[in-house]
DRENSEDO-358859 format. One record per residue (C-alpha): x, y, z; residue number from 1; residue in three letters. Coordinates in steps of 0.2 Angstrom, whole numbers, plus 2048, in hexadecimal, padded with zeros to 3 digits. Layout:
N
{{X; Y; Z}; NUM; 'ala'}
...
This chain:
529
{{A52; C3B; B9B}; 1; 'met'}
{{A44; C2D; BA5}; 2; 'phe'}
{{A34; C2B; B9F}; 3; 'glu'}
{{A26; C1E; BA1}; 4; 'leu'}
{{A1A; C1D; B93}; 5; 'thr'}
{{A08; C1B; B99}; 6; 'gly'}
{{A02; C0B; B8C}; 7; 'ala'}
{{A0C; C00; B99}; 8; 'ile'}
{{A04; C04; BA8}; 9; 'leu'}
{{9F4; C03; B9F}; 10; 'arg'}
{{9F5; BF0; B99}; 11; 'arg'}
{{A01; BEC; BA9}; 12; 'leu'}
{{9F0; BEA; BB4}; 13; 'pro'}
{{9E8; BE1; BA5}; 14; 'glu'}
{{9F4; BD4; BA3}; 15; 'ala'}
{{9FC; BD1; BB4}; 16; 'ile'}
{{9F1; BCE; BC3}; 17; 'asp'}
{{9F4; BDD; BD0}; 18; 'leu'}
{{9F3; BD0; BE0}; 19; 'glu'}
{{A03; BCA; BD7}; 20; 'cys'}
{{A0C; BDA; BDA}; 21; 'ile'}
{{A08; BDB; BEC}; 22; 'arg'}
{{A13; BCD; BED}; 23; 'gln'}
{{A20; BD7; BE9}; 24; 'ser'}
{{A2F; BD5; BF8}; 25; 'arg'}
{{A3A; BE3; C01}; 26; 'met'}
{{A4A; BE1; C0B}; 27; 'gly'}
{{A52; BED; C16}; 28; 'leu'}
{{A64; BF0; C1B}; 29; 'glu'}
{{A6A; BFD; C28}; 30; 'lys'}
{{A7C; C00; C2D}; 31; 'glu'}
{{A7E; C09; C3E}; 32; 'ser'}
{{A8E; C0D; C47}; 33; 'leu'}
{{A91; C06; C5A}; 34; 'arg'}
{{A95; C14; C63}; 35; 'val'}
{{A9D; C17; C74}; 36; 'ala'}
{{A97; C21; C82}; 37; 'arg'}
{{AA6; C2F; C7E}; 38; 'asn'}
{{A9F; C31; C6B}; 39; 'gly'}
{{AAB; C26; C63}; 40; 'gly'}
{{AAC; C19; C59}; 41; 'ile'}
{{AAA; C05; C65}; 42; 'ala'}
{{AB8; BFE; C66}; 43; 'asp'}
{{AB0; BEE; C6E}; 44; 'thr'}
{{AAC; BDE; C62}; 45; 'pro'}
{{A9C; BDD; C5B}; 46; 'his'}
{{A91; BD5; C67}; 47; 'pro'}
{{A92; BC4; C6B}; 48; 'ala'}
{{A7F; BC6; C73}; 49; 'ala'}
{{A78; BCC; C63}; 50; 'trp'}
{{A80; BBC; C58}; 51; 'gly'}
{{A8E; BB6; C4D}; 52; 'ala'}
{{A8F; BC4; C40}; 53; 'pro'}
{{A95; BB6; C32}; 54; 'leu'}
{{A85; BAD; C33}; 55; 'thr'}
{{A77; BB7; C3C}; 56; 'his'}
{{A6B; BBB; C2D}; 57; 'pro'}
{{A65; BCA; C36}; 58; 'trp'}
{{A74; BD4; C40}; 59; 'ile'}
{{A86; BD3; C37}; 60; 'thr'}
{{A92; BE2; C35}; 61; 'thr'}
{{A98; BEA; C26}; 62; 'asp'}
{{AAA; BF1; C25}; 63; 'tyr'}
{{AAC; BF5; C37}; 64; 'ser'}
{{AAC; BE9; C47}; 65; 'glu'}
{{AA3; BF8; C4D}; 66; 'ala'}
{{A97; BFA; C3B}; 67; 'leu'}
{{A87; BF0; C40}; 68; 'ala'}
{{A7C; BEA; C33}; 69; 'glu'}
{{A6B; BE7; C35}; 70; 'phe'}
{{A60; BDF; C28}; 71; 'ile'}
{{A4E; BDA; C26}; 72; 'thr'}
{{A4A; BC9; C1B}; 73; 'pro'}
{{A3F; BCE; C0C}; 74; 'pro'}
{{A2D; BD1; C11}; 75; 'leu'}
{{A1E; BD9; C09}; 76; 'ala'}
{{A1D; BEB; C0E}; 77; 'ser'}
{{A26; BF8; C14}; 78; 'ser'}
{{A1C; BF9; C24}; 79; 'gly'}
{{A22; BE6; C26}; 80; 'glu'}
{{A33; BEA; C22}; 81; 'ala'}
{{A36; BF8; C2D}; 82; 'leu'}
{{A2D; BEE; C3B}; 83; 'asp'}
{{A3B; BE1; C39}; 84; 'phe'}
{{A47; BEF; C3B}; 85; 'leu'}
{{A40; BF7; C49}; 86; 'ala'}
{{A41; BE4; C52}; 87; 'asp'}
{{A50; BE0; C4E}; 88; 'val'}
{{A57; BF1; C55}; 89; 'gln'}
{{A4F; BF1; C64}; 90; 'ser'}
{{A55; BDF; C67}; 91; 'tyr'}
{{A66; BE5; C63}; 92; 'ala'}
{{A65; BF5; C70}; 93; 'tyr'}
{{A5F; BE8; C7B}; 94; 'arg'}
{{A70; BE1; C7B}; 95; 'leu'}
{{A7C; BEF; C7A}; 96; 'leu'}
{{A85; BF4; C89}; 97; 'glu'}
{{A8B; C08; C8C}; 98; 'asp'}
{{A8A; C09; C78}; 99; 'glu'}
{{A7D; C10; C6C}; 100; 'phe'}
{{A7A; C0F; C5A}; 101; 'leu'}
{{A7F; C20; C50}; 102; 'trp'}
{{A71; C2B; C46}; 103; 'ala'}
{{A79; C2F; C38}; 104; 'thr'}
{{A81; C29; C29}; 105; 'ser'}
{{A90; C33; C2B}; 106; 'met'}
{{A9D; C2D; C3B}; 107; 'pro'}
{{A9D; C33; C4B}; 108; 'cys'}
{{AAE; C3A; C54}; 109; 'val'}
{{ABE; C30; C4C}; 110; 'leu'}
{{AD0; C2E; C51}; 111; 'ala'}
{{AD7; C2A; C40}; 112; 'gly'}
{{AD9; C1A; C34}; 113; 'glu'}
{{ADE; C0D; C44}; 114; 'lys'}
{{ACF; C11; C4F}; 115; 'ser'}
{{AC5; C09; C41}; 116; 'ile'}
{{AC3; BF6; C47}; 117; 'pro'}
{{AC2; BEF; C3A}; 118; 'ile'}
{{AB3; BE0; C39}; 119; 'ala'}
{{AB6; BCF; C3F}; 120; 'glu'}
{{AB0; BBD; C3A}; 121; 'tyr'}
{{AB7; BB0; C42}; 122; 'gly'}
{{AC7; BA2; C40}; 123; 'asp'}
{{ABE; B99; C2F}; 124; 'ser'}
{{AC5; B9C; C1D}; 125; 'asn'}
{{AB4; BA5; C19}; 126; 'leu'}
{{AB6; BB1; C28}; 127; 'gly'}
{{AC7; BB4; C23}; 128; 'arg'}
{{AC2; BB9; C12}; 129; 'met'}
{{AB6; BC7; C19}; 130; 'lys'}
{{AC2; BCD; C24}; 131; 'his'}
{{AD0; BCE; C18}; 132; 'val'}
{{AC7; BD8; C0B}; 133; 'tyr'}
{{AC2; BE4; C17}; 134; 'arg'}
{{AD4; BE6; C19}; 135; 'val'}
{{AD7; BE8; C0A}; 136; 'gly'}
{{AC8; BF6; C08}; 137; 'leu'}
{{AD4; C01; C14}; 138; 'gly'}
{{AE4; BFC; C0C}; 139; 'trp'}
{{ADC; C04; BFC}; 140; 'arg'}
{{AD0; C11; C01}; 141; 'tyr'}
{{AD2; C15; C11}; 142; 'gly'}
{{AC8; C10; C22}; 143; 'arg'}
{{AC0; C1E; C25}; 144; 'val'}
{{AB2; C1F; C16}; 145; 'met'}
{{AAF; C0D; C1A}; 146; 'gln'}
{{AA7; C11; C2A}; 147; 'val'}
{{A98; C1D; C22}; 148; 'ile'}
{{A88; C17; C24}; 149; 'ala'}
{{A79; C13; C17}; 150; 'gly'}
{{A69; C0B; C15}; 151; 'val'}
{{A67; BFE; C05}; 152; 'his'}
{{A54; BFA; C00}; 153; 'phe'}
{{A53; BE8; BF8}; 154; 'asn'}
{{A43; BE7; BEB}; 155; 'trp'}
{{A3D; BDA; BE1}; 156; 'ser'}
{{A2D; BD4; BD6}; 157; 'leu'}
{{A28; BC3; BD9}; 158; 'pro'}
{{A2C; BB3; BCD}; 159; 'glu'}
{{A18; BB2; BC9}; 160; 'ala'}
{{A1C; BC3; BC2}; 161; 'phe'}
{{A28; BC2; BB3}; 162; 'trp'}
{{A1E; BB5; BA6}; 163; 'pro'}
{{A0F; BC2; BA8}; 164; 'ala'}
{{A19; BCF; BA4}; 165; 'tyr'}
{{A24; BC7; B97}; 166; 'ala'}
{{A15; BC4; B8D}; 167; 'ala'}
{{A10; BD5; B8E}; 168; 'leu'}
{{A22; BD9; B87}; 169; 'ala'}
{{A1F; BCC; B79}; 170; 'gly'}
{{A30; BC4; B82}; 171; 'glu'}
{{A2E; BB0; B82}; 172; 'glu'}
{{A3B; BAC; B92}; 173; 'asp'}
{{A36; BB3; BA2}; 174; 'pro'}
{{A46; BB3; BA8}; 175; 'arg'}
{{A4D; BBC; B9B}; 176; 'thr'}
{{A3F; BC9; B9B}; 177; 'met'}
{{A44; BC8; BB0}; 178; 'arg'}
{{A56; BCD; BAE}; 179; 'asp'}
{{A52; BD9; B9E}; 180; 'arg'}
{{A47; BE4; BAB}; 181; 'ala'}
{{A4F; BE2; BB9}; 182; 'tyr'}
{{A60; BE7; BB1}; 183; 'met'}
{{A55; BF6; BA8}; 184; 'gly'}
{{A50; BFB; BBB}; 185; 'met'}
{{A63; BFB; BC0}; 186; 'val'}
{{A67; C09; BB2}; 187; 'arg'}
{{A57; C16; BB2}; 188; 'asn'}
{{A5C; C14; BC7}; 189; 'leu'}
{{A6E; C1B; BC3}; 190; 'gln'}
{{A67; C28; BB4}; 191; 'arg'}
{{A5E; C2E; BC3}; 192; 'ile'}
{{A67; C29; BD3}; 193; 'gly'}
{{A69; C3C; BD7}; 194; 'trp'}
{{A57; C3D; BDC}; 195; 'leu'}
{{A59; C33; BEA}; 196; 'val'}
{{A68; C3D; BF3}; 197; 'pro'}
{{A5C; C4C; BEE}; 198; 'tyr'}
{{A4E; C45; BF8}; 199; 'leu'}
{{A55; C3B; C06}; 200; 'phe'}
{{A67; C40; C07}; 201; 'gly'}
{{A69; C43; C1A}; 202; 'ala'}
{{A7E; C46; C1C}; 203; 'ser'}
{{A81; C58; C17}; 204; 'pro'}
{{A8D; C5D; C26}; 205; 'ala'}
{{A9B; C4F; C2C}; 206; 'val'}
{{AA6; C52; C3B}; 207; 'cys'}
{{AB7; C59; C38}; 208; 'lys'}
{{AC0; C48; C3E}; 209; 'ser'}
{{ABD; C3E; C31}; 210; 'phe'}
{{ACA; C48; C28}; 211; 'phe'}
{{ADA; C43; C2B}; 212; 'ala'}
{{AE2; C54; C2D}; 213; 'asn'}
{{AD0; C5C; C33}; 214; 'gly'}
{{AD3; C66; C23}; 215; 'glu'}
{{AC6; C65; C15}; 216; 'ser'}
{{AC1; C6F; C05}; 217; 'arg'}
{{AAE; C6F; C0C}; 218; 'leu'}
{{AA7; C7C; C16}; 219; 'ala'}
{{AAA; C80; C27}; 220; 'val'}
{{A99; C7F; C33}; 221; 'phe'}
{{AA1; C80; C43}; 222; 'asp'}
{{AB2; C7D; C4C}; 223; 'glu'}
{{AAC; C68; C4B}; 224; 'ser'}
{{AA4; C68; C3B}; 225; 'thr'}
{{AA6; C6A; C28}; 226; 'phe'}
{{A97; C6B; C1C}; 227; 'tyr'}
{{A92; C71; C0D}; 228; 'glu'}
{{A82; C7F; C0D}; 229; 'pro'}
{{A77; C74; BFF}; 230; 'tyr'}
{{A7D; C63; C00}; 231; 'ala'}
{{A73; C54; C01}; 232; 'thr'}
{{A7C; C44; C03}; 233; 'ser'}
{{A91; C46; C08}; 234; 'leu'}
{{A90; C33; C09}; 235; 'arg'}
{{A8B; C34; BF7}; 236; 'met'}
{{A98; C42; BF2}; 237; 'gly'}
{{AAB; C40; BF0}; 238; 'asp'}
{{AAF; C3D; C01}; 239; 'ile'}
{{AA6; C2F; C02}; 240; 'gly'}
{{AA8; C1C; BFF}; 241; 'tyr'}
{{AA9; C1C; BE9}; 242; 'gln'}
{{AB4; C12; BDD}; 243; 'asn'}
{{ABE; C24; BDC}; 244; 'lys'}
{{ACD; C1D; BD3}; 245; 'lys'}
{{AC1; C13; BC8}; 246; 'glu'}
{{AC8; C1B; BB7}; 247; 'asp'}
{{ADA; C1B; BBB}; 248; 'gly'}
{{AD8; C06; BC0}; 249; 'leu'}
{{ACE; C03; BB0}; 250; 'gly'}
{{ABE; BFB; BB9}; 251; 'ile'}
{{AB0; BFD; BAB}; 252; 'his'}
{{AA0; BF4; BB1}; 253; 'val'}
{{A92; BF1; BA3}; 254; 'cys'}
{{A7F; BF2; BA4}; 255; 'tyr'}
{{A7B; BEC; B97}; 256; 'arg'}
{{A73; BDC; B9C}; 257; 'asp'}
{{A78; BD0; BA9}; 258; 'val'}
{{A83; BC5; BA2}; 259; 'glu'}
{{A8D; BD6; B9E}; 260; 'thr'}
{{A8B; BDA; BAF}; 261; 'tyr'}
{{A91; BCE; BB8}; 262; 'ala'}
{{AA1; BC8; BAB}; 263; 'arg'}
{{AA6; BDC; BAC}; 264; 'ser'}
{{AA7; BD8; BC0}; 265; 'leu'}
{{AB0; BC9; BBC}; 266; 'leu'}
{{ABB; BD0; BB1}; 267; 'tyr'}
{{AC1; BDD; BC0}; 268; 'ala'}
{{AC1; BD1; BCD}; 269; 'val'}
{{ACE; BC6; BC1}; 270; 'thr'}
{{AD9; BD4; BB9}; 271; 'thr'}
{{AE7; BDB; BC4}; 272; 'pro'}
{{AEA; BEC; BC8}; 273; 'ala'}
{{AFC; BF3; BCB}; 274; 'glu'}
{{AF6; C00; BD8}; 275; 'ala'}
{{AF1; BF4; BE0}; 276; 'trp'}
{{AFF; BEA; BE0}; 277; 'glu'}
{{B0A; BF7; BE8}; 278; 'arg'}
{{AFF; BF2; BF8}; 279; 'ile'}
{{B03; BDD; BF9}; 280; 'gly'}
{{AF9; BD0; BFB}; 281; 'val'}
{{B01; BC6; C08}; 282; 'lys'}
{{B0F; BD0; C0F}; 283; 'val'}
{{B1A; BC9; C1F}; 284; 'asp'}
{{B0D; BBC; C20}; 285; 'gly'}
{{AFE; BC6; C21}; 286; 'glu'}
{{AF1; BCA; C14}; 287; 'tyr'}
{{AED; BDC; C0E}; 288; 'arg'}
{{AE2; BD8; C03}; 289; 'gln'}
{{AD8; BCA; BFA}; 290; 'leu'}
{{AE1; BCC; BEA}; 291; 'asn'}
{{AEB; BDA; BE0}; 292; 'ala'}
{{ADC; BDD; BD3}; 293; 'asn'}
{{AD2; BEB; BCE}; 294; 'leu'}
{{AC5; BE3; BDB}; 295; 'leu'}
{{AC9; BD9; BE9}; 296; 'gln'}
{{AB6; BD2; BE6}; 297; 'ile'}
{{AA4; BD9; BDE}; 298; 'glu'}
{{A9F; BE2; BEB}; 299; 'asn'}
{{AAD; BEE; BEC}; 300; 'glu'}
{{AA8; BF6; BDC}; 301; 'tyr'}
{{A9C; C02; BE5}; 302; 'tyr'}
{{A8D; C09; BDB}; 303; 'asn'}
{{A7D; C10; BDE}; 304; 'thr'}
{{A72; C01; BD9}; 305; 'val'}
{{A75; BEE; BD7}; 306; 'arg'}
{{A6D; BE0; BD0}; 307; 'pro'}
{{A6D; BD3; BDD}; 308; 'lys'}
{{A6B; BBE; BDE}; 309; 'gln'}
{{A6A; BB5; BEB}; 310; 'leu'}
{{A7D; BAB; BEF}; 311; 'thr'}
{{A83; B9C; BF5}; 312; 'gly'}
{{A90; B9D; C06}; 313; 'arg'}
{{A9E; B9C; BF9}; 314; 'leu'}
{{A97; BA4; BE8}; 315; 'glu'}
{{A9B; BB0; BE0}; 316; 'ser'}
{{A8E; BBF; BDE}; 317; 'pro'}
{{A93; BC1; BCD}; 318; 'ala'}
{{A93; BAE; BC9}; 319; 'val'}
{{A82; BAD; BD1}; 320; 'ala'}
{{A7C; BBA; BC3}; 321; 'leu'}
{{A80; BB0; BB5}; 322; 'leu'}
{{A78; BA1; BBC}; 323; 'glu'}
{{A67; BA6; BC3}; 324; 'arg'}
{{A66; BB8; BBD}; 325; 'gly'}
{{A5F; BC7; BC8}; 326; 'val'}
{{A55; BC2; BD8}; 327; 'arg'}
{{A52; BD5; BDE}; 328; 'tyr'}
{{A5C; BE7; BDB}; 329; 'val'}
{{A65; BEE; BE9}; 330; 'glu'}
{{A63; C02; BEA}; 331; 'leu'}
{{A72; C07; BF5}; 332; 'arg'}
{{A71; C1B; BF4}; 333; 'ser'}
{{A65; C1F; C03}; 334; 'leu'}
{{A6F; C29; C13}; 335; 'asp'}
{{A69; C25; C25}; 336; 'val'}
{{A5A; C2F; C2B}; 337; 'asn'}
{{A5F; C37; C3A}; 338; 'ala'}
{{A4D; C3F; C3D}; 339; 'phe'}
{{A46; C2C; C3D}; 340; 'his'}
{{A4E; C1F; C49}; 341; 'pro'}
{{A4C; C13; C3D}; 342; 'leu'}
{{A56; C1D; C32}; 343; 'gly'}
{{A47; C1B; C26}; 344; 'val'}
{{A37; C1D; C23}; 345; 'asp'}
{{A26; C15; C1B}; 346; 'glu'}
{{A23; C24; C11}; 347; 'thr'}
{{A36; C23; C0A}; 348; 'gln'}
{{A34; C10; C08}; 349; 'leu'}
{{A22; C12; BFE}; 350; 'arg'}
{{A2B; C1F; BF2}; 351; 'phe'}
{{A3A; C15; BEF}; 352; 'val'}
{{A30; C05; BEB}; 353; 'glu'}
{{A25; C0E; BDD}; 354; 'ala'}
{{A36; C17; BD5}; 355; 'leu'}
{{A3D; C07; BD2}; 356; 'met'}
{{A2D; C01; BCB}; 357; 'phe'}
{{A2E; C0C; BBE}; 358; 'ala'}
{{A40; C0C; BBB}; 359; 'cys'}
{{A3B; BFA; BB5}; 360; 'leu'}
{{A2D; BFF; BAF}; 361; 'leu'}
{{A35; C0F; BA6}; 362; 'ala'}
{{A3D; C0D; B93}; 363; 'asp'}
{{A52; C09; B98}; 364; 'ser'}
{{A60; C0B; B8A}; 365; 'pro'}
{{A6F; C07; B8E}; 366; 'gly'}
{{A7D; C12; B95}; 367; 'leu'}
{{A89; C19; B8B}; 368; 'ser'}
{{A9A; C1F; B94}; 369; 'gly'}
{{A93; C31; B91}; 370; 'glu'}
{{A85; C2D; B9A}; 371; 'glu'}
{{A8B; C26; BA9}; 372; 'leu'}
{{A99; C34; BAB}; 373; 'asp'}
{{A8A; C3D; BAB}; 374; 'glu'}
{{A81; C34; BB9}; 375; 'ile'}
{{A91; C36; BC4}; 376; 'asn'}
{{A91; C45; BC2}; 377; 'glu'}
{{A80; C48; BC7}; 378; 'asn'}
{{A7F; C3F; BD5}; 379; 'ile'}
{{A90; C48; BDA}; 380; 'leu'}
{{A88; C59; BD7}; 381; 'arg'}
{{A79; C54; BE0}; 382; 'val'}
{{A84; C4D; BF0}; 383; 'ala'}
{{A8B; C5C; BF2}; 384; 'his'}
{{A7F; C6B; BE8}; 385; 'arg'}
{{A6F; C62; BE8}; 386; 'gly'}
{{A65; C6F; BF1}; 387; 'arg'}
{{A6D; C7F; BE8}; 388; 'glu'}
{{A61; C8C; BE0}; 389; 'pro'}
{{A61; C88; BCE}; 390; 'gly'}
{{A6D; C78; BCD}; 391; 'leu'}
{{A6D; C72; BBC}; 392; 'glu'}
{{A74; C5E; BB9}; 393; 'leu'}
{{A76; C55; BA8}; 394; 'arg'}
{{A6E; C4B; B9E}; 395; 'cys'}
{{A72; C46; B8A}; 396; 'cys'}
{{A7E; C53; B8B}; 397; 'gly'}
{{A72; C60; B90}; 398; 'arg'}
{{A6F; C6A; BA0}; 399; 'pro'}
{{A60; C6A; BA8}; 400; 'val'}
{{A58; C6F; BB8}; 401; 'ala'}
{{A59; C64; BC6}; 402; 'leu'}
{{A47; C68; BCC}; 403; 'arg'}
{{A41; C66; BBC}; 404; 'asp'}
{{A47; C56; BBA}; 405; 'trp'}
{{A43; C50; BC8}; 406; 'ala'}
{{A31; C56; BC6}; 407; 'gln'}
{{A32; C4C; BB6}; 408; 'arg'}
{{A36; C3C; BBE}; 409; 'val'}
{{A2A; C3E; BCC}; 410; 'leu'}
{{A1D; C40; BBE}; 411; 'asp'}
{{A21; C30; BB6}; 412; 'ala'}
{{A22; C28; BC8}; 413; 'val'}
{{A0F; C2E; BCC}; 414; 'leu'}
{{A05; C20; BC1}; 415; 'pro'}
{{A11; C14; BCA}; 416; 'val'}
{{A0D; C17; BD9}; 417; 'ala'}
{{9FA; C1A; BD6}; 418; 'glu'}
{{9FC; C07; BCD}; 419; 'leu'}
{{A02; C02; BE0}; 420; 'leu'}
{{9F4; C0A; BE8}; 421; 'asp'}
{{9E9; C00; BE0}; 422; 'arg'}
{{9F1; BF1; BE3}; 423; 'val'}
{{9F6; BF4; BF8}; 424; 'his'}
{{9E4; C02; BF9}; 425; 'gly'}
{{9E5; C13; BFE}; 426; 'gly'}
{{9F0; C1F; BF8}; 427; 'gln'}
{{A01; C1F; C03}; 428; 'ala'}
{{A0A; C1B; BF4}; 429; 'tyr'}
{{A05; C2C; BEB}; 430; 'glu'}
{{A05; C36; BFB}; 431; 'asp'}
{{A18; C2E; BFB}; 432; 'ala'}
{{A1C; C37; BEA}; 433; 'val'}
{{A11; C46; BEE}; 434; 'asp'}
{{A1C; C49; BFD}; 435; 'glu'}
{{A2D; C48; BF3}; 436; 'gln'}
{{A26; C56; BE7}; 437; 'leu'}
{{A24; C61; BF4}; 438; 'arg'}
{{A36; C5D; BF9}; 439; 'lys'}
{{A3A; C62; BE7}; 440; 'val'}
{{A2F; C73; BE7}; 441; 'leu'}
{{A37; C77; BF7}; 442; 'ala'}
{{A49; C71; BFC}; 443; 'pro'}
{{A49; C75; C0D}; 444; 'glu'}
{{A3C; C67; C11}; 445; 'arg'}
{{A4B; C5B; C0C}; 446; 'thr'}
{{A52; C50; C1A}; 447; 'pro'}
{{A66; C5A; C17}; 448; 'ser'}
{{A5D; C6B; C18}; 449; 'ala'}
{{A52; C66; C28}; 450; 'arg'}
{{A63; C60; C31}; 451; 'met'}
{{A6E; C6E; C2D}; 452; 'leu'}
{{A5F; C7A; C32}; 453; 'asp'}
{{A5F; C73; C43}; 454; 'glu'}
{{A70; C72; C45}; 455; 'met'}
{{A6E; C85; C45}; 456; 'arg'}
{{A62; C89; C4E}; 457; 'glu'}
{{A67; C7D; C5D}; 458; 'arg'}
{{A78; C82; C5B}; 459; 'gly'}
{{A7F; C73; C58}; 460; 'glu'}
{{A8F; C6C; C4D}; 461; 'gly'}
{{A8C; C5A; C46}; 462; 'phe'}
{{A90; C50; C52}; 463; 'tyr'}
{{A85; C57; C61}; 464; 'asp'}
{{A77; C58; C54}; 465; 'phe'}
{{A7B; C43; C51}; 466; 'ala'}
{{A7D; C3E; C62}; 467; 'arg'}
{{A6B; C46; C67}; 468; 'arg'}
{{A62; C3D; C5A}; 469; 'leu'}
{{A6D; C2C; C5E}; 470; 'ser'}
{{A65; C31; C71}; 471; 'thr'}
{{A54; C33; C6C}; 472; 'his'}
{{A56; C22; C61}; 473; 'his'}
{{A5E; C19; C6F}; 474; 'tyr'}
{{A50; C20; C7A}; 475; 'arg'}
{{A45; C19; C6E}; 476; 'tyr'}
{{A4A; C08; C6C}; 477; 'phe'}
{{A4D; C06; C7F}; 478; 'ser'}
{{A3A; C08; C82}; 479; 'glu'}
{{A33; BFF; C73}; 480; 'arg'}
{{A2A; BF0; C76}; 481; 'ala'}
{{A33; BDE; C70}; 482; 'leu'}
{{A25; BCF; C71}; 483; 'ser'}
{{A2E; BC1; C79}; 484; 'ser'}
{{A2B; BB7; C6B}; 485; 'glu'}
{{A37; BC4; C60}; 486; 'arg'}
{{A43; BC2; C6F}; 487; 'ile'}
{{A44; BB1; C6E}; 488; 'ala'}
{{A46; BB0; C5C}; 489; 'glu'}
{{A54; BBB; C5D}; 490; 'phe'}
{{A5C; BB3; C6B}; 491; 'asp'}
{{A5A; BA2; C61}; 492; 'arg'}
{{A64; BAA; C50}; 493; 'leu'}
{{A72; BB1; C59}; 494; 'ala'}
{{A73; BA0; C61}; 495; 'ala'}
{{A71; B98; C51}; 496; 'glu'}
{{A7E; BA2; C49}; 497; 'ser'}
{{A8B; B9F; C54}; 498; 'his'}
{{A8A; B8A; C54}; 499; 'leu'}
{{A89; B8F; C41}; 500; 'glu'}
{{A9A; B96; C40}; 501; 'gln'}
{{AA1; B8C; C4D}; 502; 'ala'}
{{A9C; B7E; C3E}; 503; 'ala'}
{{AA4; B87; C32}; 504; 'ile'}
{{AB4; B89; C39}; 505; 'glu'}
{{AB5; B75; C3C}; 506; 'ala'}
{{AB0; B70; C2C}; 507; 'ala'}
{{ABF; B7B; C24}; 508; 'asp'}
{{ACD; B6E; C1C}; 509; 'asp'}
{{ADB; B79; C12}; 510; 'met'}
{{AE2; B88; C18}; 511; 'asp'}
{{ADF; B99; C13}; 512; 'phe'}
{{AEB; B9A; C03}; 513; 'asp'}
{{AE2; B8D; BFA}; 514; 'thr'}
{{AD0; B90; BFF}; 515; 'phe'}
{{AD2; BA3; BF8}; 516; 'leu'}
{{ADA; B9B; BE7}; 517; 'ala'}
{{AC9; B91; BE6}; 518; 'glu'}
{{ABD; B9D; BEA}; 519; 'tyr'}
{{AC4; BA8; BDA}; 520; 'phe'}
{{AC6; B98; BCF}; 521; 'ala'}
{{AB1; B9B; BCD}; 522; 'gln'}
{{AB5; BAD; BC7}; 523; 'thr'}
{{AC2; BA5; BBA}; 524; 'tyr'}
{{AB7; B98; BB3}; 525; 'arg'}
{{AA7; BA2; BB3}; 526; 'ala'}
{{AB2; BB0; BA8}; 527; 'leu'}
{{AB9; BA0; B9D}; 528; 'glu'}
{{AA6; B9A; B9C}; 529; 'gly'}
């Protein structure tokens, strides 16, 4: 069970200048589905005025041409990250025509797999690779689950933190300390990862059109909506994008340290899988997937949290980790908060920051296969039944009440929140923890409960609820002021992104087959090294 000893917190301010912690950086990635006025997924291309999704730093696409992704740079505070996210979405809205951005994680009215356009990235080999990867996801898992939206939170401590922290821990090499601490954080975030959908899950209901035949084991809310009475995040449940076939396909990712983690991903990228071989790779001259291996590329392996390193344009993420270690950690389990125009608010981000810092500072033993099974089962239980009175989870082979476990985690996070308040001034972090405790004690305060309550009170199904809030957010962004300097900056970035994409296309000097062979050669070299 997640524990944080008081000793490390007492010694930390003595060993490390708290001003150093102020230099921590955070960033956001928020997915939003573009929707036509009739409520269906937009069938128009990614707006050219937004820039080229292959090369624009802050506006791109995820799986679908209609699934926009808005990104912030690493910034000093949650407030700065939210301000930038608001600016980039305000800019995007200024250029939308007869469309709006969907307010929830779960998608709107669907008309089958073929109604979901796969993202395009131009004619370069790199652009084709990104497109074919998504084609492969569709063949392997279906397109529908790929258009579920989420918010990713990226967080890192400054490089200046690690020498002092290494000395505190009796470690001579700061990079070794950094990688060990970040991987410990990753393991701990998995252990208590169920807490995130409980507190912030906002997808307890889904449009019936999400299911191809309009049938589901979920309960019926009304003629257009399925739900589960105590669900928190169906996005994180077994209808969302998970590696469901992992056991049968033999994907076993190890979180012991950076090297074993990266190598286990590289092994999956280079190991053939019979199930995917049956799909075919290049059929009648058209690629259906990048390869027929367990994973096409590392990003196909879904998890709620990832250790990350910045990559070169043609560098594999796992190779980057092997070469340079962990740069930051990405938490991927946040639903889009339908009640906020940005999909996330500052109190939530402050709590998540404190939670991640606490997970870094806490002891973090290795994860056994049995514990990984418990982690997966706990996530599913909370996703589908998280607000159920008396719900029990599994911890170390024993049942434990969700409420009791959640309170223990919050008790451990509170001293870290107090430390962050010393760093930044005020008590905003402590208040953020207190707000989450109120949700634990009163589940009706969670976003998932509020969403279902509002749907019942207004007599709305999921579609009507989501469309109403989407309309409210449209008005918010349409009326929000944006400085001329910011508009000029985004205009410049859009223009530069198109030029950069054209330059990449012009520089291609090999056919696509050769390009793929050279790209994947780095994974084999890394495994041999």
